Backbone as CSV, one residue per row, in Angstrom:
resi,resn,N_x,N_y,N_z,CA_x,CA_y,CA_z,C_x,C_y,C_z
1,MET,18.562,13.660,-33.922,18.009,12.801,-32.880,19.015,11.712,-32.540
2,ALA,19.313,11.568,-31.253,20.270,10.557,-30.819,19.641,9.178,-30.881
3,SER,20.498,8.162,-30.851,20.014,6.796,-31.022,19.306,6.276,-29.788
4,SER,19.871,6.496,-28.596,19.270,5.949,-27.389,19.470,6.906,-26.235
5,SER,18.618,6.723,-25.215,18.654,7.608,-24.060,19.704,7.146,-23.066
6,SER,20.221,8.112,-22.303,21.205,7.803,-21.264,20.699,8.192,-19.880
7,SER,19.381,8.389,-19.754,18.823,8.828,-18.476,18.745,7.708,-17.451
8,GLY,18.685,6.453,-17.919,18.581,5.329,-17.006,17.173,5.059,-16.519
9,LEU,16.177,5.716,-17.086,14.788,5.482,-16.687,14.261,4.194,-17.313
10,THR,13.401,3.515,-16.579,12.741,2.304,-17.063,11.286,2.631,-17.347
11,PHE,10.837,2.387,-18.576,9.475,2.722,-18.972,8.640,1.448,-19.079
12,LYS,7.447,1.512,-18.505,6.467,0.441,-18.604,5.198,1.011,-19.219
13,LEU,4.796,0.436,-20.352,3.650,0.940,-21.113,2.503,-0.054,-21.015
14,HIS,1.313,0.440,-20.658,0.141,-0.418,-20.542,-0.621,-0.448,-21.872
15,PRO,-1.259,-1.583,-22.199,-1.965,-1.705,-23.490,-3.082,-0.692,-23.667
16,LEU,-3.670,-0.223,-22.568,-4.771,0.739,-22.682,-4.325,1.997,-23.413
17,VAL,-3.091,2.397,-23.225,-2.574,3.597,-23.901,-2.536,3.372,-25.412
18,ILE,-2.054,2.209,-25.827,-1.982,1.901,-27.264,-3.372,1.833,-27.871
19,VAL,-4.313,1.217,-27.136,-5.691,1.124,-27.636,-6.305,2.511,-27.764
20,ASN,-6.066,3.389,-26.787,-6.623,4.740,-26.826,-6.076,5.541,-28.006
21,ILE,-4.767,5.455,-28.230,-4.168,6.201,-29.343,-4.686,5.678,-30.673
22,SER,-4.764,4.366,-30.810,-5.269,3.784,-32.051,-6.727,4.164,-32.283
23,ASP,-7.529,4.136,-31.214,-8.936,4.526,-31.346,-9.064,5.997,-31.725
24,HIS,-8.245,6.844,-31.121,-8.274,8.281,-31.435,-7.945,8.515,-32.911
25,PHE,-6.911,7.875,-33.399,-6.514,8.046,-34.804,-7.580,7.501,-35.752
26,THR,-8.183,6.346,-35.410,-9.191,5.734,-36.282,-10.423,6.615,-36.386
27,ARG,-10.853,7.181,-35.256,-12.031,8.053,-35.282,-11.788,9.308,-36.094
28,VAL,-10.625,9.922,-35.924,-10.299,11.129,-36.689,-10.182,10.807,-38.177
29,LYS,-9.600,9.671,-38.495,-9.430,9.279,-39.898,-10.769,9.012,-40.562
30,SER,-11.720,8.421,-39.832,-13.026,8.112,-40.417,-13.907,9.347,-40.560
31,GLN,-13.646,10.381,-39.762,-14.487,11.578,-39.783,-13.946,12.665,-40.699
32,SER,-12.652,12.647,-40.973,-12.050,13.689,-41.806,-10.852,13.109,-42.536
33,HIS,-10.066,13.989,-43.111,-8.859,13.548,-43.794,-7.856,13.027,-42.769
34,PRO,-7.077,12.014,-43.150,-6.100,11.473,-42.195,-5.117,12.548,-41.749
35,ARG,-4.998,12.741,-40.468,-4.051,13.691,-39.904,-3.579,13.173,-38.559
36,ARG,-2.536,13.743,-38.071,-1.974,13.293,-36.811,-2.878,13.707,-35.649
37,VAL,-2.834,12.922,-34.611,-3.610,13.211,-33.411,-2.645,13.427,-32.258
38,VAL,-3.106,14.186,-31.276,-2.263,14.562,-30.147,-3.044,14.359,-28.862
39,GLY,-2.357,13.903,-27.825,-2.984,13.723,-26.526,-1.928,13.634,-25.435
40,CYS,-2.383,13.493,-24.207,-1.493,13.388,-23.054,-1.474,11.960,-22.538
41,VAL,-0.342,11.544,-22.000,-0.222,10.249,-21.331,-0.049,10.508,-19.843
42,ILE,-0.719,9.697,-19.029,-0.680,9.877,-17.585,-0.255,8.574,-16.928
43,GLY,0.273,8.687,-15.735,0.728,7.521,-15.002,1.448,7.942,-13.738
44,VAL,2.371,7.099,-13.304,3.117,7.364,-12.078,4.600,7.130,-12.336
45,GLN,5.420,7.771,-11.503,6.861,7.557,-11.532,7.326,7.207,-10.134
46,ARG,7.882,6.007,-10.014,8.416,5.541,-8.732,9.923,5.383,-8.877
47,GLY,10.652,6.345,-8.368,12.101,6.307,-8.504,12.515,6.459,-9.950
48,ARG,13.201,5.435,-10.480,13.657,5.467,-11.867,12.722,4.717,-12.804
49,THR,11.561,4.317,-12.296,10.598,3.568,-13.108,9.404,4.460,-13.435
50,VAL,9.122,4.604,-14.714,7.983,5.393,-15.187,6.957,4.428,-15.767
51,GLU,5.761,4.432,-15.213,4.703,3.518,-15.662,3.559,4.340,-16.244
52,ILE,3.289,4.124,-17.537,2.257,4.877,-18.261,0.983,4.039,-18.273
53,PHE,-0.067,4.525,-17.589,-1.294,3.761,-17.428,-2.379,4.133,-18.421
54,ASN,-2.540,5.422,-18.715,-3.714,5.865,-19.476,-3.344,7.085,-20.302
55,SER,-4.320,7.586,-21.055,-4.103,8.760,-21.893,-5.431,9.454,-22.143
56,PHE,-5.366,10.701,-22.569,-6.569,11.422,-22.985,-6.215,12.356,-24.129
57,GLU,-7.232,12.732,-24.902,-7.033,13.512,-26.120,-6.843,14.993,-25.799
58,LEU,-6.201,15.691,-26.734,-5.993,17.130,-26.629,-6.419,17.813,-27.918
59,LEU,-6.770,19.089,-27.796,-7.078,19.901,-28.974,-5.783,20.507,-29.490
60,TYR,-5.533,20.324,-30.788,-4.244,20.695,-31.385,-4.473,21.507,-32.644
61,ASP,-3.725,22.595,-32.785,-3.809,23.457,-33.961,-2.628,23.151,-34.876
62,ASP,-2.927,22.600,-36.067,-1.859,22.224,-36.997,-1.085,23.427,-37.522
63,SER,-1.757,24.547,-37.666,-1.098,25.706,-38.288,-0.068,26.337,-37.352
64,THR,-0.379,26.405,-36.071,0.531,27.041,-35.107,1.296,26.035,-34.263
65,HIS,0.970,24.748,-34.417,1.615,23.683,-33.625,1.500,23.966,-32.124
66,SER,0.296,24.354,-31.725,0.062,24.703,-30.326,-1.113,23.913,-29.780
67,LEU,-1.154,23.794,-28.463,-2.217,23.087,-27.770,-3.182,24.066,-27.135
68,ASP,-4.405,23.609,-26.959,-5.409,24.395,-26.252,-5.160,24.238,-24.751
69,ARG,-4.543,25.237,-24.125,-4.147,25.131,-22.730,-5.361,25.045,-21.803
70,ALA,-6.410,25.771,-22.128,-7.612,25.735,-21.281,-8.209,24.331,-21.270
71,PHE,-8.261,23.702,-22.437,-8.787,22.342,-22.524,-7.890,21.366,-21.763
72,LEU,-6.564,21.554,-21.875,-5.621,20.702,-21.169,-5.797,20.808,-19.660
73,GLU,-5.920,22.019,-19.157,-6.077,22.202,-17.705,-7.399,21.630,-17.211
74,LYS,-8.445,21.751,-18.017,-9.736,21.194,-17.624,-9.682,19.675,-17.564
75,LYS,-9.097,19.042,-18.582,-8.975,17.585,-18.593,-8.083,17.109,-17.452
76,GLN,-7.020,17.840,-17.175,-6.130,17.469,-16.085,-6.867,17.519,-14.744
77,GLU,-7.687,18.536,-14.560,-8.452,18.660,-13.319,-9.460,17.524,-13.173
78,LEU,-10.122,17.149,-14.270,-11.095,16.063,-14.214,-10.419,14.725,-13.913
79,TYR,-9.291,14.488,-14.531,-8.597,13.220,-14.294,-8.025,13.147,-12.886
80,LYS,-7.638,14.275,-12.316,-7.112,14.266,-10.955,-8.191,13.893,-9.947
81,LYS,-9.446,14.195,-10.267,-10.538,13.822,-9.374,-10.788,12.321,-9.395
82,VAL,-10.628,11.703,-10.580,-10.871,10.267,-10.712,-9.615,9.460,-10.361
83,PHE,-8.460,9.919,-10.838,-7.193,9.221,-10.584,-6.234,10.187,-9.879
84,PRO,-6.390,10.376,-8.581,-5.531,11.361,-7.882,-4.060,10.976,-7.847
85,GLN,-3.755,9.685,-8.051,-2.357,9.247,-7.999,-1.648,9.376,-9.339
86,PHE,-2.383,9.691,-10.408,-1.788,9.803,-11.739,-1.375,11.247,-12.022
87,TYR,-0.265,11.363,-12.741,0.237,12.667,-13.157,0.496,12.647,-14.661
88,ILE,0.508,13.833,-15.252,0.820,13.938,-16.674,2.303,13.667,-16.856
89,LEU,2.597,12.609,-17.593,3.981,12.210,-17.830,4.527,12.725,-19.152
90,GLY,3.641,13.102,-20.065,4.080,13.568,-21.376,2.925,13.599,-22.348
91,TRP,3.205,13.303,-23.588,2.176,13.395,-24.607,2.408,12.312,-25.657
92,TYR,1.400,12.159,-26.533,1.490,11.167,-27.597,1.075,11.789,-28.923
93,SER,1.476,11.143,-29.995,1.074,11.558,-31.333,1.221,10.361,-32.264
94,THR,0.900,10.567,-33.525,0.996,9.511,-34.527,1.907,9.968,-35.660
95,GLY,2.579,9.013,-36.258,3.485,9.313,-37.364,4.579,8.270,-37.442
96,SER,5.353,8.345,-38.498,6.429,7.380,-38.698,7.699,7.754,-37.946
97,ASP,7.878,9.041,-37.670,9.092,9.475,-36.982,8.832,10.825,-36.324
98,ALA,9.680,11.178,-35.375,9.547,12.475,-34.705,9.995,13.597,-35.636
99,HIS,9.255,14.715,-35.620,9.545,15.858,-36.476,10.096,17.013,-35.642
100,GLU,10.660,17.984,-36.328,11.200,19.148,-35.626,10.094,19.941,-34.931
101,THR,8.905,19.976,-35.554,7.798,20.723,-34.946,7.291,20.057,-33.672
102,ASP,7.613,18.770,-33.489,7.180,18.095,-32.266,7.839,18.686,-31.032
103,MET,9.023,19.257,-31.196,9.713,19.849,-30.049,8.959,21.064,-29.523
104,ILE,8.187,21.734,-30.390,7.392,22.878,-29.929,6.341,22.419,-28.930
105,ILE,5.628,21.331,-29.279,4.636,20.784,-28.354,5.324,20.251,-27.101
106,HIS,6.469,19.624,-27.293,7.197,19.037,-26.167,7.593,20.118,-25.158
107,LYS,8.102,21.227,-25.649,8.514,22.310,-24.752,7.322,22.970,-24.066
108,SER,6.164,22.995,-24.738,4.990,23.635,-24.133,4.457,22.847,-22.945
109,LEU,4.841,21.572,-22.832,4.384,20.755,-21.705,5.398,20.700,-20.572
110,MET,6.512,21.397,-20.710,7.525,21.344,-19.666,7.122,22.093,-18.410
111,ASP,6.115,22.954,-18.507,5.627,23.593,-17.291,4.736,22.654,-16.488
112,VAL,4.229,21.592,-17.143,3.436,20.582,-16.448,4.342,19.473,-15.918
113,ASN,5.301,19.057,-16.739,6.287,18.048,-16.353,7.633,18.502,-16.903
114,GLU,8.619,18.641,-16.027,9.892,19.202,-16.462,10.633,18.310,-17.446
115,ASN,10.318,17.015,-17.454,10.961,16.094,-18.403,9.889,15.181,-18.999
116,PRO,9.065,15.710,-19.900,7.967,14.885,-20.444,8.483,13.808,-21.390
117,VAL,7.702,12.764,-21.527,8.011,11.693,-22.480,7.107,11.860,-23.703
118,TYR,7.560,11.327,-24.809,6.842,11.441,-26.076,6.594,10.033,-26.599
119,VAL,5.319,9.634,-26.650,4.927,8.312,-27.152,4.431,8.484,-28.586
120,LEU,5.096,7.818,-29.513,4.764,7.951,-30.937,4.269,6.615,-31.463
121,LEU,3.056,6.627,-32.035,2.465,5.434,-32.650,2.486,5.584,-34.160
122,ASN,3.051,4.586,-34.841,3.084,4.588,-36.304,1.863,3.834,-36.823
123,PRO,0.869,4.538,-37.419,-0.354,3.861,-37.881,-0.194,3.105,-39.191
124,SER,0.941,3.233,-39.864,1.156,2.527,-41.131,1.322,1.035,-40.873
125,ILE,0.707,0.228,-41.733,0.764,-1.224,-41.588,2.001,-1.756,-42.284
126,ASN,2.803,-2.486,-41.538,4.003,-3.115,-42.082,3.970,-4.594,-41.717
127,PRO,3.551,-5.470,-42.654,3.431,-6.901,-42.319,4.745,-7.536,-41.880
128,ALA,5.863,-6.994,-42.316,7.153,-7.587,-41.961,7.610,-7.208,-40.565
129,GLN,6.983,-6.181,-39.986,7.390,-5.739,-38.654,6.791,-6.639,-37.587
130,LYS,7.618,-7.105,-36.664,7.169,-7.997,-35.612,6.950,-7.275,-34.288
131,ASP,7.648,-6.174,-34.070,7.506,-5.425,-32.829,6.339,-4.441,-32.931
132,LEU,5.911,-3.956,-31.778,4.832,-2.973,-31.751,5.296,-1.675,-32.419
133,PRO,4.425,-1.029,-33.202,4.817,0.225,-33.868,4.739,1.422,-32.922
134,VAL,5.307,1.275,-31.748,5.271,2.322,-30.731,6.696,2.648,-30.319
135,THR,7.003,3.937,-30.261,8.329,4.402,-29.859,8.172,5.435,-28.754
136,ILE,9.023,5.355,-27.749,9.012,6.319,-26.648,10.295,7.148,-26.734
137,TYR,10.111,8.471,-26.709,11.238,9.394,-26.776,11.339,10.200,-25.489
138,GLU,12.578,10.507,-25.126,12.867,11.487,-24.093,13.581,12.662,-24.744
139,SER,13.703,13.750,-24.004,14.430,14.908,-24.501,15.690,15.099,-23.666
140,GLU,16.802,15.327,-24.368,18.079,15.569,-23.710,18.727,16.812,-24.309
141,LEU,19.502,17.484,-23.471,20.182,18.701,-23.900,21.553,18.331,-24.437
142,HIS,21.751,18.541,-25.731,23.024,18.246,-26.384,23.597,19.535,-26.973
143,VAL,24.904,19.600,-27.031,25.581,20.744,-27.639,25.860,20.410,-29.102
144,ILE,25.219,21.161,-29.996,25.350,20.957,-31.435,25.869,22.245,-32.051
145,ASP,27.040,22.157,-32.666,27.702,23.318,-33.291,27.893,24.449,-32.281
146,GLY,28.212,24.055,-31.055,28.482,25.052,-30.018,27.251,25.618,-29.358
147,ASN,26.061,25.161,-29.770,24.820,25.681,-29.200,24.066,24.555,-28.493
148,PRO,23.636,24.762,-27.251,22.845,23.742,-26.544,21.438,23.628,-27.134
149,GLN,21.047,22.421,-27.462,19.735,22.193,-28.068,19.093,20.951,-27.453
150,LEU,17.777,21.012,-27.347,17.019,19.844,-26.913,16.738,18.957,-28.120
151,ILE,17.024,17.673,-28.001,16.748,16.732,-29.076,16.027,15.516,-28.494
152,PHE,15.328,14.787,-29.362,14.641,13.568,-28.947,15.611,12.389,-28.988
153,VAL,15.569,11.582,-27.946,16.364,10.357,-27.891,15.414,9.203,-27.602
154,GLN,15.641,8.096,-28.274,14.755,6.944,-28.149,15.058,6.166,-26.873
155,SER,13.994,5.703,-26.215,14.113,4.935,-24.979,13.431,3.591,-25.148
156,SER,13.960,2.599,-24.497,13.357,1.267,-24.523,12.222,1.194,-23.508
157,TYR,11.320,0.240,-23.721,10.165,0.091,-22.826,9.720,-1.363,-22.832
158,THR,8.911,-1.687,-21.856,8.291,-3.011,-21.773,6.790,-2.831,-21.620
159,ILE,6.036,-3.849,-22.046,4.586,-3.828,-21.915,4.206,-4.423,-20.560
160,GLU,3.454,-3.660,-19.803,3.010,-4.082,-18.479,1.487,-4.174,-18.490
161,THR,0.930,-5.297,-18.023,-0.518,-5.476,-18.020,-0.980,-5.966,-16.659
162,VAL,-2.235,-5.667,-16.366,-2.904,-6.208,-15.191,-4.055,-7.084,-15.685
163,GLU,-4.669,-7.825,-14.765,-5.692,-8.791,-15.159,-6.859,-8.117,-15.873
164,ALA,-7.294,-6.955,-15.359,-8.430,-6.254,-15.972,-8.118,-5.847,-17.404
165,GLU,-6.884,-5.415,-17.664,-6.503,-5.017,-19.021,-6.456,-6.218,-19.944
166,ARG,-5.947,-7.348,-19.454,-5.899,-8.544,-20.303,-7.299,-8.987,-20.705
167,ILE,-8.239,-8.920,-19.763,-9.621,-9.298,-20.077,-10.220,-8.325,-21.092
168,SER,-9.970,-7.034,-20.913,-10.539,-6.024,-21.818,-9.971,-6.151,-23.221
169,VAL,-8.652,-6.320,-23.310,-8.027,-6.439,-24.628,-8.505,-7.707,-25.338
170,ASP,-8.665,-8.799,-24.565,-9.168,-10.036,-25.169,-10.602,-9.862,-25.638
171,HIS,-11.406,-9.100,-24.881,-12.797,-8.845,-25.291,-12.842,-8.018,-26.571
172,VAL,-11.984,-7.008,-26.663,-11.944,-6.178,-27.876,-11.504,-7.012,-29.072
173,ALA,-10.573,-7.925,-28.845,-10.073,-8.745,-29.954,-11.123,-9.698,-30.484
174,HIS,-12.127,-10.040,-29.647,-13.144,-11.000,-30.067,-14.471,-10.333,-30.418
175,LEU,-14.477,-9.002,-30.567,-15.704,-8.318,-30.969,-16.087,-8.706,-32.390
176,LYS,-17.402,-8.751,-32.633,-17.877,-9.088,-33.966,-17.602,-7.938,-34.930
177,PRO,-17.318,-8.224,-36.189,-17.075,-7.154,-37.151,-18.327,-6.338,-37.380
178,SER,-18.135,-5.044,-37.697,-19.272,-4.137,-37.869,-20.099,-4.464,-39.100
179,ASP,-19.532,-5.185,-40.061,-20.274,-5.503,-41.274,-21.119,-6.760,-41.130
180,GLY,-21.252,-7.257,-39.871,-22.099,-8.419,-39.644,-21.525,-9.688,-40.217
181,GLY,-20.224,-9.891,-40.065,-19.582,-11.084,-40.581,-20.118,-12.339,-39.933
182,SER,-20.054,-13.423,-40.648,-20.571,-14.685,-40.160,-19.635,-15.283,-39.128
183,ALA,-20.134,-16.357,-38.479,-19.315,-17.038,-37.487,-18.094,-17.675,-38.140
184,ALA,-18.255,-18.136,-39.376,-17.127,-18.730,-40.079,-16.022,-17.700,-40.325
185,THR,-16.432,-16.465,-40.658,-15.448,-15.405,-40.867,-14.703,-15.088,-39.582
186,GLN,-15.451,-15.036,-38.465,-14.816,-14.769,-37.180,-13.881,-15.900,-36.787
187,LEU,-14.297,-17.145,-37.048,-13.442,-18.281,-36.728,-12.170,-18.252,-37.561
188,ALA,-12.311,-17.900,-38.840,-11.134,-17.821,-39.710,-10.170,-16.741,-39.221
189,ALA,-10.721,-15.603,-38.816,-9.860,-14.532,-38.295,-9.174,-14.956,-37.006
190,HIS,-9.920,-15.663,-36.145,-9.341,-16.142,-34.889,-8.222,-17.149,-35.152
191,LEU,-8.465,-18.087,-36.070,-7.444,-19.084,-36.386,-6.229,-18.440,-37.058
192,THR,-6.476,-17.412,-37.873,-5.362,-16.702,-38.493,-4.495,-16.023,-37.444
193,GLY,-5.142,-15.425,-36.427,-4.381,-14.808,-35.349,-3.566,-15.818,-34.569
194,ILE,-4.171,-16.985,-34.299,-3.428,-18.034,-33.595,-2.254,-18.533,-34.431
195,HIS,-2.488,-18.688,-35.744,-1.407,-19.141,-36.638,-0.260,-18.137,-36.662
196,SER,-0.595,-16.842,-36.701,0.460,-15.819,-36.713,1.240,-15.828,-35.407
197,ALA,0.520,-16.029,-34.282,1.197,-16.059,-32.989,2.134,-17.266,-32.891
198,ILE,1.658,-18.416,-33.358,2.502,-19.619,-33.319,3.703,-19.459,-34.252
199,LYS,3.485,-18.851,-35.421,4.580,-18.638,-36.365,5.634,-17.705,-35.776
200,MET,5.190,-16.642,-35.095,6.132,-15.725,-34.471,6.891,-16.406,-33.330
201,LEU,6.147,-17.210,-32.525,6.797,-17.944,-31.447,7.838,-18.909,-31.989
202,ASN,7.512,-19.588,-33.093,8.446,-20.535,-33.693,9.707,-19.834,-34.190
203,SER,9.542,-18.668,-34.797,10.714,-17.939,-35.303,11.614,-17.482,-34.156
204,ARG,11.002,-17.057,-33.057,11.817,-16.592,-31.932,12.496,-17.758,-31.225
205,VAL,11.823,-18.899,-31.167,12.458,-20.089,-30.583,13.640,-20.532,-31.437
206,ARG,13.502,-20.428,-32.770,14.609,-20.777,-33.666,15.810,-19.852,-33.440
207,VAL,15.535,-18.564,-33.272,16.635,-17.627,-33.017,17.340,-17.987,-31.714
208,LEU,16.564,-18.276,-30.685,17.153,-18.659,-29.406,17.933,-19.976,-29.516
209,HIS,17.399,-20.913,-30.299,18.072,-22.197,-30.478,19.406,-22.031,-31.200
210,HIS,19.429,-21.242,-32.257,20.680,-20.993,-32.983,21.696,-20.273,-32.083
211,TYR,21.177,-19.375,-31.247,22.073,-18.634,-30.353,22.716,-19.580,-29.341
212,LEU,21.927,-20.504,-28.791,22.459,-21.459,-27.827,23.437,-22.427,-28.492
213,LEU,23.153,-22.842,-29.729,24.086,-23.709,-30.444,25.423,-23.016,-30.678
214,ALA,25.353,-21.744,-31.055,26.592,-20.989,-31.262,27.357,-20.829,-29.956
215,MET,26.620,-20.663,-28.863,27.275,-20.561,-27.561,27.922,-21.892,-27.165
216,GLN,27.249,-22.995,-27.512,27.792,-24.314,-27.186,29.049,-24.609,-28.004
217,LYS,29.080,-24.171,-29.261,30.244,-24.405,-30.107,31.402,-23.474,-29.778
218,GLY,31.132,-22.443,-28.983,32.185,-21.501,-28.632,32.327,-20.350,-29.589
219,ASP,31.366,-20.204,-30.517,31.434,-19.086,-31.461,31.173,-17.747,-30.781
220,ILE,30.384,-17.757,-29.722,30.091,-16.544,-28.962,30.393,-16.830,-27.495
221,PRO,30.686,-15.796,-26.709,31.034,-16.028,-25.307,29.845,-16.555,-24.500
222,LEU,30.151,-17.297,-23.444,29.141,-17.895,-22.577,28.560,-16.831,-21.655
223,GLU,27.230,-16.790,-21.574,26.533,-15.845,-20.696,25.662,-16.631,-19.732
224,ASN,26.089,-16.684,-18.489,25.349,-17.453,-17.487,23.983,-16.848,-17.183
225,SER,23.885,-15.529,-17.212,22.598,-14.893,-16.920,21.557,-15.268,-17.965
226,LEU,21.976,-15.311,-19.245,21.046,-15.703,-20.305,20.647,-17.169,-20.170
227,LEU,21.590,-18.022,-19.816,21.280,-19.437,-19.644,20.288,-19.649,-18.500
228,ARG,20.433,-18.868,-17.440,19.477,-18.976,-16.332,18.083,-18.548,-16.769
229,GLN,17.999,-17.504,-17.597,16.699,-17.059,-18.097,16.064,-18.113,-19.000
230,VAL,16.881,-18.748,-19.849,16.360,-19.798,-20.726,15.894,-20.989,-19.908
231,SER,16.669,-21.359,-18.885,16.275,-22.474,-18.019,14.982,-22.173,-17.277
232,SER,14.846,-20.935,-16.801,13.605,-20.549,-16.119,12.409,-20.577,-17.065
233,LEU,12.634,-20.178,-18.323,11.560,-20.195,-19.316,11.128,-21.615,-19.637
234,LEU,12.091,-22.529,-19.744,11.756,-23.910,-20.077,10.998,-24.593,-18.945
235,ARG,11.271,-24.206,-17.710,10.563,-24.807,-16.591,9.090,-24.422,-16.563
236,ARG,8.763,-23.306,-17.196,7.359,-22.875,-17.235,6.533,-23.675,-18.236
237,LEU,7.202,-24.303,-19.199,6.484,-25.036,-20.235,5.917,-26.332,-19.673
238,PRO,4.715,-26.711,-20.086,4.143,-27.978,-19.605,4.867,-29.171,-20.219
239,ALA,4.917,-30.269,-19.462,5.549,-31.500,-19.953,4.560,-32.237,-20.851
240,ILE,4.697,-32.080,-22.165,3.708,-32.621,-23.095,3.944,-34.087,-23.402
241,GLU,5.016,-34.676,-22.858,5.283,-36.081,-23.121,4.740,-36.995,-22.025
242,SER,4.104,-36.409,-21.015,3.605,-37.229,-19.912,2.301,-37.921,-20.298
243,GLU,1.983,-38.994,-19.568,0.735,-39.719,-19.825,-0.481,-38.877,-19.476
244,LYS,-0.342,-38.073,-18.434,-1.473,-37.221,-18.039,-1.829,-36.234,-19.143
245,PHE,-0.807,-35.678,-19.799,-1.081,-34.760,-20.892,-1.779,-35.472,-22.047
246,GLN,-1.326,-36.682,-22.368,-1.951,-37.432,-23.448,-3.403,-37.754,-23.126
247,ASP,-3.673,-38.142,-21.865,-5.052,-38.453,-21.471,-5.931,-37.205,-21.537
248,ASP,-5.429,-36.099,-21.012,-6.210,-34.859,-21.040,-6.426,-34.380,-22.475
249,PHE,-5.393,-34.509,-23.303,-5.520,-34.067,-24.691,-6.545,-34.911,-25.446
250,LEU,-6.479,-36.244,-25.287,-7.434,-37.118,-25.971,-8.845,-36.882,-25.467
251,MET,-9.005,-36.625,-24.164,-10.337,-36.363,-23.617,-10.914,-35.080,-24.203
252,GLU,-10.101,-34.029,-24.255,-10.581,-32.771,-24.824,-10.845,-32.916,-26.323
253,TYR,-10.009,-33.673,-27.005,-10.199,-33.887,-28.440,-11.488,-34.661,-28.707
254,ASN,-11.748,-35.707,-27.907,-12.979,-36.475,-28.068,-14.201,-35.649,-27.728
255,ASP,-14.097,-34.811,-26.697,-15.217,-33.930,-26.352,-15.528,-32.970,-27.487
256,THR,-14.470,-32.445,-28.113,-14.678,-31.527,-29.236,-15.349,-32.228,-30.408
257,LEU,-14.905,-33.454,-30.708,-15.536,-34.214,-31.781,-16.993,-34.535,-31.459
258,LEU,-17.265,-34.861,-30.187,-18.634,-35.167,-29.795,-19.540,-33.953,-29.933
259,VAL,-19.047,-32.792,-29.505,-19.847,-31.567,-29.641,-20.097,-31.262,-31.113
260,THR,-19.074,-31.445,-31.960,-19.257,-31.222,-33.400,-20.277,-32.198,-33.979
261,TYR,-20.207,-33.450,-33.525,-21.142,-34.477,-33.996,-22.570,-34.135,-33.594
262,LEU,-22.752,-33.719,-32.348,-24.091,-33.346,-31.877,-24.605,-32.111,-32.604
263,ALA,-23.721,-31.168,-32.868,-24.143,-29.976,-33.603,-24.604,-30.334,-35.003
264,MET,-23.930,-31.289,-35.631,-24.333,-31.719,-36.967,-25.701,-32.400,-36.924
265,PHE,-25.914,-33.261,-35.884,-27.210,-33.904,-35.742,-28.319,-32.882,-35.495
266,THR,-28.026,-31.888,-34.664,-29.021,-30.843,-34.387,-29.369,-30.078,-35.648
267,ASN,-28.364,-29.775,-36.439,-28.600,-29.058,-37.695,-29.425,-29.899,-38.664
268,CYS,-29.107,-31.199,-38.737,-29.881,-32.089,-39.613,-31.324,-32.222,-39.145
269,SER,-31.519,-32.308,-37.823,-32.880,-32.418,-37.285,-33.686,-31.163,-37.567
270,SER,-33.024,-30.004,-37.413,-33.718,-28.749,-37.698,-34.109,-28.662,-39.177
271,THR,-33.196,-29.072,-40.051,-33.497,-29.056,-41.489,-34.632,-30.027,-41.824
272,MET,-34.623,-31.209,-41.186,-35.682,-32.183,-41.419,-37.034,-31.679,-40.932
273,ASN,-37.059,-31.016,-39.776,-38.317,-30.458,-39.264,-38.886,-29.404,-40.196
274,GLU,-37.999,-28.556,-40.722,-38.465,-27.539,-41.668,-39.034,-28.189,-42.920
275,LEU,-38.385,-29.264,-43.399,-38.871,-29.958,-44.586,-40.236,-30.603,-44.327
276,VAL,-40.405,-31.228,-43.136,-41.684,-31.849,-42.795,-42.784,-30.808,-42.688
277,ASP,-42.478,-29.664,-42.074,-43.482,-28.596,-41.960,-43.914,-28.106,-43.336
278,LYS,-42.948,-27.922,-44.225,-43.294,-27.473,-45.571,-44.123,-28.541,-46.307
279,PHE,-43.766,-29.815,-46.125,-44.505,-30.896,-46.788,-45.931,-30.980,-46.264
280,ASN,-46.082,-30.857,-44.920,-47.429,-30.888,-44.329,-48.278,-29.729,-44.815
281,THR,-47.646,-28.563,-44.924,-48.410,-27.405,-45.398,-48.885,-27.619,-46.828
282,ALA,-47.984,-28.108,-47.678,-48.357,-28.356,-49.072,-49.370,-29.494,-49.180
283,TYR,-49.225,-30.589,-48.419,-50.132,-31.724,-48.494,-51.489,-31.384,-47.901
284,ASP,-51.509,-30.514,-46.892,-52.783,-30.115,-46.288,-53.619,-29.332,-47.288
285,ARG,-52.985,-28.481,-48.065,-53.721,-27.751,-49.092,-54.263,-28.706,-50.145
286,HIS,-53.467,-29.725,-50.495,-53.904,-30.686,-51.496,-55.068,-31.542,-50.972
287,SER,-55.035,-31.906,-49.653,-56.094,-32.748,-49.080,-57.406,-31.989,-48.979
288,ARG,-57.320,-30.676,-48.765,-58.558,-29.894,-48.701,-59.268,-29.889,-50.053
289,ARG,-58.467,-29.904,-51.090,-59.074,-29.919,-52.418,-59.615,-31.295,-52.770
290,GLY,-58.888,-32.382,-52.395,-59.270,-33.724,-52.812,-60.018,-34.498,-51.747
291,GLY,-60.198,-33.918,-50.523,-60.922,-34.586,-49.483,-60.124,-35.671,-48.778
292,ARG,-58.781,-35.592,-48.762,-57.951,-36.579,-48.104,-57.477,-36.028,-46.764
293,THR,-56.949,-36.950,-45.941,-56.420,-36.587,-44.627,-54.970,-36.166,-44.778
294,GLY,-54.444,-35.576,-43.705,-53.065,-35.096,-43.727,-52.082,-36.258,-43.700
295,PHE,-50.856,-35.937,-44.080,-49.810,-36.956,-44.133,-49.264,-37.263,-42.727
296,ILE,-49.029,-36.258,-41.965,-48.486,-36.449,-40.604,-49.327,-35.605,-39.652
């Protein structure tokens, strides 16, 4: 397998594809023994830009490494009715790396797309990995030992999202756990996610800062295009030293404290009401026996 592709294609991957592949693998893993899953990716190609929007599952035979063609054609026909502008761009699977048997599936889809793409999701958890565990492969014809062979070559990609996808992914991220976790557990998970995001942002800012310092000292050559990108990025950041920011921040902070204070009072009032009800119930029983009136 070659290190990188030389086709010059630009790939844009939408989050829905990653969610679909992860959901497919999770369902199969929960219902049977963990095994790889296979499906098709669909989207559009405009010139040299390939944009992968969605995906659907396929029936796959592990013993023969073959796909159910009838099922594939049926799913393709159904998707063409709903998304007439989408075409089958390739296929997806799960695993840590591309295998030799993957080329069999890859070649079987060349009658649908002459140059299919291969999206591979690694389901293994690696806490040290910062990038998405997704790899996109293309196939290129290389001469190896005098014989022309198709091999997988890795291609770079970017994540492309639309407003509807951002809302959906955010909704999925805030779903309650299936085990009925408490609000405190959900808050802890949410804060942990924010902490991880801030930690990752801080590490990347440090890398950029060290790179700019090295460029300023002359250790590395000056790149005007990179400096323009950094300048454009800094202009997007809010000015946190302004008086307006301080006023807005203090107002939001005070509002948060006030809501917390009111919530505490509401909780105390509810607890007090329950205590009074229990006391009245107990005292009413005692008054019936002794002929006394109620307390409240």
